[in-house]
C-alpha positions in Angstrom: -88.5 -162.8 104.0 -90.6 -161.8 101.0 -89.3 -164.9 99.2 -91.2 -167.0 101.6 -94.5 -165.5 100.5 -93.6 -165.9 96.8 -92.6 -169.5 97.4 -95.8 -170.2 99.3 -97.8 -168.5 96.5 -96.2 -170.6 93.8 -96.7 -173.8 95.9 -100.4 -173.1 96.3 -100.8 -172.2 92.7 -99.2 -175.5 91.7 -101.4 -177.4 94.1 -104.5 -175.7 92.7 -103.4 -176.5 89.2 -102.8 -180.2 90.0 -106.2 -180.3 91.7 -107.8 -178.9 88.6 -106.1 -181.6 86.6 -107.7 -184.1 88.9 -111.1 -182.4 88.3 -110.7 -182.7 84.5 -109.6 -186.4 84.8 -112.6 -187.2 87.1 -114.9 -185.3 84.7 -113.6 -187.4 81.7 -114.0 -190.7 83.5 -117.3 -190.3 85.4 -118.9 -187.4 83.5 -119.9 -185.6 86.7 -118.2 -182.6 88.4 -116.4 -183.4 91.7 -117.5 -180.2 93.5 -115.4 -180.9 96.5 -112.2 -180.9 94.4 -113.3 -177.8 92.6 -113.7 -176.1 96.0 -110.2 -177.3 97.1 -108.7 -176.0 93.8 -110.4 -172.6 94.4 -109.2 -172.4 97.9 -105.6 -173.2 96.8 -105.7 -170.5 94.1 -107.1 -168.0 96.6 -104.3 -168.9 99.0 -101.8 -168.5 96.2 -103.2 -165.0 95.5 -103.3 -164.2 99.2 -99.6 -165.1 99.6 -98.6 -163.4 96.4 -100.3 -160.1 97.6 -99.5 -160.7 101.3 -103.1 -160.3 102.3 -104.2 -159.7 105.9 -107.0 -162.2 105.7 -104.5 -165.0 105.6 -103.8 -165.0 109.3 -107.3 -165.4 110.7 -108.5 -167.7 108.0 -105.5 -170.0 108.2 -106.1 -170.0 112.0 -109.6 -171.0 111.3 -108.3 -173.7 109.0 -106.1 -175.0 111.7 -109.0 -175.1 114.1 -111.1 -177.0 111.5 -108.4 -179.6 111.0 -108.2 -180.1 114.7 -112.0 -180.5 115.1 -112.1 -182.8 112.1 -109.3 -184.9 113.5 -111.1 -185.3 116.8 -114.3 -186.3 114.9 -112.3 -189.0 113.0 -110.9 -190.3 116.3 -114.5 -190.7 117.5 -115.6 -192.4 114.3 -112.5 -194.7 114.2 -111.0 -193.5 110.9 -107.9 -195.5 110.0 -106.2 -192.4 108.5 -105.4 -190.9 111.9 -101.7 -190.4 111.0 -102.6 -188.5 107.8 -104.8 -186.1 109.8 -102.0 -185.5 112.3 -99.7 -184.6 109.4 -102.4 -182.2 108.1 -102.6 -180.6 111.4 -98.8 -180.2 111.6 -98.7 -178.7 108.2 -101.5 -176.3 108.9 -99.8 -175.3 112.2 -96.5 -174.7 110.3 -98.1 -172.5 107.6 -100.1 -170.5 110.2 -97.0 -170.1 112.4 -95.0 -168.8 109.4 -97.7 -166.3 108.5 -98.1 -165.3 112.2 -94.4 -164.7 112.4 -94.5 -162.3 109.5 -97.8 -160.7 110.4 -96.3 -157.2 110.3 -95.6 -157.5 106.5 -99.3 -158.4 105.7 -101.3 -155.7 103.9 -104.9 -154.9 103.1 -105.4 -154.7 99.4 -108.4 -153.5 97.3 -109.8 -157.0 96.6 -108.5 -158.6 99.8 -111.7 -158.7 101.7 -113.6 -160.2 98.8 -111.0 -162.9 98.4 -111.1 -163.6 102.1 -114.9 -163.8 102.0 -114.9 -166.2 99.0 -112.2 -168.3 100.7 -114.4 -168.4 103.9 -117.4 -169.6 101.9 -115.4 -172.3 100.2 -113.7 -173.3 103.4 -117.1 -173.6 105.3 -118.7 -175.6 102.5 -115.8 -178.1 102.3 -115.5 -178.5 106.1 -119.2 -179.0 106.6 -119.2 -181.7 103.9 -116.0 -183.3 105.4 -117.3 -183.2 108.9 -120.6 -184.8 108.0 -118.8 -187.4 106.0 -116.4 -188.2 108.9 -119.3 -188.7 111.2 -121.2 -191.1 108.9 
């Protein structure tokens, strides 16, 4: 199943690239930097590298991401967000990606820069989720 990791890596690299194009477009139109989009692009590139190298940090941090989606979904239910279906789809996608990585956990490895990549991903993830959670409650 190594092709699954390569396919996931290419997918996350492409998502990160498209997000960077959105950052450039936003920068040209409004002349300010959309830091949330920059963080999402960085997270997608780190996930791409993680899948490409089959990093061990993917499993716990994707599980944390799934928990974050679920908590954010519950927060939007409380605040009456009209995009409840979109959040349900996000939870389902996060659960699917985590389940695939969990199913292939024996093929994950610890590489030289893996812990640093995981730490940077955790910082980016925490910053985006704190911002998203606070925005959902307001």
